[in-house]
C-alpha positions in Angstrom: 108.3 72.8 99.5 109.2 72.7 103.1 108.1 76.3 102.4 104.3 75.4 101.7 104.5 72.7 103.8 104.8 76.1 106.7 102.3 78.1 105.7 99.8 75.0 105.8 101.0 74.3 109.2 101.0 78.3 109.8 97.1 78.2 108.1 96.0 75.7 110.3 97.3 78.0 113.9 95.4 80.5 112.4 92.6 78.2 112.9 92.9 76.9 115.8 93.8 80.6 117.3 89.9 81.9 115.5 88.7 79.1 117.7 90.2 80.5 120.7 88.7 84.3 119.9 85.4 82.0 119.3 86.1 81.1 122.9 87.1 84.2 124.5 84.7 86.9 123.0 81.0 86.4 123.6 78.8 85.1 121.6 77.9 86.9 118.4 81.5 89.1 118.1 83.3 86.1 118.8 81.3 83.8 115.8 81.6 86.5 113.6 85.4 86.8 113.8 85.9 83.0 114.0 84.0 83.1 110.6 85.2 86.0 109.6 89.5 84.4 110.1 87.7 80.4 108.9 86.7 82.6 105.9 89.6 84.3 104.9 91.8 81.6 105.9 90.0 79.1 103.6 90.1 81.6 100.7 93.9 82.0 101.5 94.8 78.6 101.2 92.5 77.8 97.4 94.5 81.0 95.9 98.0 79.0 97.0 96.7 75.5 95.5 95.6 77.8 92.4 99.0 78.9 91.9 101.1 75.6 92.9 99.1 74.0 90.2 99.5 76.7 88.0 103.2 76.5 88.7 103.6 80.4 90.2 104.8 79.4 93.2 107.4 77.1 94.8 108.8 78.3 97.4 108.1 80.1 100.3 110.0 83.4 98.6 107.8 83.1 96.1 104.7 82.9 98.0 105.9 86.7 99.7 106.7 88.0 96.1 103.8 87.6 94.6 101.5 88.7 97.7 103.9 91.8 97.8 104.3 92.5 94.0 100.6 92.0 93.6 100.6 89.4 90.7 99.0 87.3 91.8 94.8 89.6 92.5 93.0 86.2 94.1 96.4 85.0 96.6 97.0 89.5 97.8 93.6 90.0 98.7 92.5 86.8 100.2 95.9 87.5 102.6 95.1 91.2 103.2 91.2 89.9 104.6 93.2 87.1 106.4 95.7 89.6 108.3 92.6 92.7 108.5 90.6 90.0 110.2 93.3 89.0 112.6 93.8 92.4 113.4 90.2 93.4 114.1 89.7 90.1 116.1 93.5 91.1 118.3 91.6 94.7 118.5 88.2 93.6 120.0 90.3 91.1 122.3 92.8 94.1 123.8 90.0 96.6 123.6 87.9 94.0 126.2 90.6 93.0 128.2 91.5 97.2 129.0 87.6 98.0 129.5 87.8 94.4 132.1 84.8 92.8 130.5 
């Protein structure tokens, strides 16, 4: 169960990161990336809660196994959407910092 709490803390850190991205990027870009990250993090949390209540996962290792094996399409898609949103935001941040703007 400690692993699940660690995962919840990680999701909260991702939410804080999205607020930082919102502050770092200009108005339309920052808000769009923050919304994409927050929505995918919320969907990941809801999917995780559903999987916990169904008894499919009990530990952090089970979460990773379910995502890697694709046993839960809902949790797998939510995790990949979260990763893609974070990667896109990081790419834009690096691109803007290299351009100096």
